[in-house]
C-alpha positions in Angstrom: 0.1 0.1 -0.2 1.4 3.3 -0.9 0.5 5.6 1.1 0.8 9.8 -0.9 0.3 12.7 1.4 -0.4 16.3 0.0 -0.6 19.6 2.1 -2.8 22.7 2.4 -1.6 25.3 4.9 0.2 22.8 6.9 3.8 22.1 7.0 4.2 18.4 7.0 6.2 17.7 9.7 8.1 14.5 10.3 5.8 13.2 13.4 2.5 13.9 11.4 3.6 11.9 8.5 4.5 8.9 10.9 0.8 9.2 12.5 -0.4 9.3 9.2 1.2 5.9 7.9 0.9 4.6 11.6 -2.7 4.9 11.4 -3.4 4.1 7.6 -0.5 1.4 8.1 -3.2 -0.5 9.8 -5.8 -0.9 6.8 -2.2 -2.5 4.7 -3.9 -6.1 5.5 -7.0 -5.1 3.4 -4.9 -4.0 0.6 -2.9 -5.4 -2.3 0.8 -3.9 -2.1 0.6 -1.6 -5.1 -2.8 0.2 -3.8 -2.4 3.9 -3.4 -3.9 5.8 -0.3 -4.3 9.8 -1.3 -4.2 11.9 2.2 -4.6 15.5 2.4 -4.1 17.3 5.1 -5.6 20.3 5.8 -6.0 24.1 8.1 -8.8 26.2 7.4 -9.3 28.8 10.3 -8.6 26.9 13.5 -10.2 23.1 11.8 -7.3 20.3 11.1 -8.9 18.9 8.0 -7.7 15.5 6.8 -9.2 13.4 3.5 -8.6 10.1 2.3 -9.2 8.5 -1.0 -8.7 5.1 -2.3 -9.2 4.2 -5.6 -10.5 0.6 -5.8 -11.8 -1.5 -8.4 -15.4 0.0 -9.4 -15.8 2.5 -6.6 -13.8 4.8 -4.4 -13.2 4.3 -0.5 -13.2 8.2 1.2 -13.7 9.3 4.7 -13.4 13.0 5.5 -12.9 14.3 8.9 -12.1 17.2 10.7 -11.6 18.4 14.6 -9.4 20.8 16.3 -6.5 18.5 16.2 -4.9 16.7 13.3 -4.3 13.6 15.2 -7.7 13.3 16.9 -9.0 13.8 12.7 -6.3 11.0 11.7 -7.5 8.5 14.2 -11.4 9.7 13.4 -10.9 8.6 9.7 -8.8 5.6 10.0 -12.2 4.0 11.8 -14.2 5.2 9.1 -12.2 3.6 6.5 -12.3 0.5 8.6 -16.0 0.9 8.9 -16.4 1.2 4.9 -14.5 -1.4 3.9 -16.3 -4.2 6.2 -19.6 -2.9 4.3 -17.7 -2.9 0.6 -16.9 -6.2 1.6 -19.9 -7.6 2.1 -21.3 -6.1 -1.1 -18.3 -7.5 -3.0 -19.4 -10.9 -1.5 -23.2 -10.4 -2.2 -22.4 -9.5 -5.9 -20.1 -12.3 -6.4 -17.2 -9.7 -7.6 -13.8 -9.7 -8.0 -12.1 -8.6 -4.9 -9.6 -6.4 -6.9 -8.0 -3.9 -5.0 -8.3 -6.3 -1.6 -6.4 -9.2 -0.8 -7.7 -12.5 -0.9 -7.7 -13.6 2.7 -9.6 -10.2 3.7 -12.0 -11.3 1.3 -12.0 -14.7 1.9 -12.4 -13.8 6.5 -15.8 -14.2 7.7 -15.8 -11.2 10.0 -18.2 -11.5 13.0 -18.5 -7.8 13.4 -22.2 -6.9 12.1 -22.4 -3.1 10.6 -25.6 -3.7 8.7 -28.1 -0.5 8.5 -30.9 -1.2 11.2 -33.6 1.4 11.4 -34.5 1.2 15.2 -37.2 4.2 15.2 -40.0 5.4 12.5 -41.9 8.7 13.3 -44.5 10.3 11.3 -45.5 13.6 11.2 -47.4 16.2 9.1 -46.0 17.9 5.9 -47.5 21.3 5.2 -47.1 22.7 2.3 -44.5 26.0 3.2 -41.7 27.8 1.4 -38.1 26.9 1.5 -37.6 29.9 4.0 -40.4 28.9 6.3 -39.1 25.6 6.4 -35.5 26.8 7.8 -37.4 28.8 10.1 -39.4 26.0 11.3 -36.4 23.9 11.1 -34.2 26.2 13.8 -37.1 26.5 16.4 -37.0 22.7 16.0 -33.6 22.2 16.7 -32.8 20.2 13.9 -30.1 20.2 11.1 -32.6 19.4 8.3 -36.3 19.8 7.9 -38.7 17.7 4.9 -41.7 19.7 4.2 -44.0 20.2 0.6 -43.1 23.2 -1.1 -45.9 25.7 -1.7 -44.4 26.6 -4.9 -43.9 23.3 -7.2 -46.3 20.9 -4.7 -43.4 18.1 -4.3 -41.5 17.2 -1.3 -38.1 19.2 -0.3 -35.3 19.2 2.1 -33.6 22.2 3.6 -30.4 21.8 5.8 -28.3 23.5 7.9 -24.6 23.6 5.7 -21.8 23.8 8.3 -21.0 27.0 6.9 -24.3 28.5 8.8 -25.8 28.9 5.4 -28.7 26.7 4.5 -29.6 24.3 1.3 -32.7 22.8 -0.7 -33.0 19.5 -1.5 -35.1 19.2 -4.6 -35.9 15.9 -6.8 -35.2 16.0 -10.2 -38.3 15.9 -12.4 
């Protein structure tokens, strides 16, 4: 596995490089030796961010994590990637596909961990026609990060959501 580290607004110190290689090196057991792992470390204001992209046959394993400490971000991203790998492995096995970038012993090994998605609660609610701006106000009043509603202009279900930059986004289905 080849780890390629890029930097934006941060100097890659030996200790940072070592931390990335040590943590992501744990993933080596999953991949064939010529797999390339692209890592980008960046600092935006006080947020320490790491992005990891691993191209695999027919797909991409990717995670992006940020915190106030780069070492914490590195730990988080490694956990997320491992979880994604377990799900991807199930997909490969279920569809009887070739493992491509994955080691044969990883594909053949039966892991007992259960990462299946489980819906544990269902809520029902009245969907009222309203304008997107009103939906944003309703979302804020409820303290949620997203809100589903029927758009009064189009009569279609839309979702408004709070973006990381503090602004709002609107999801509309394509016709």
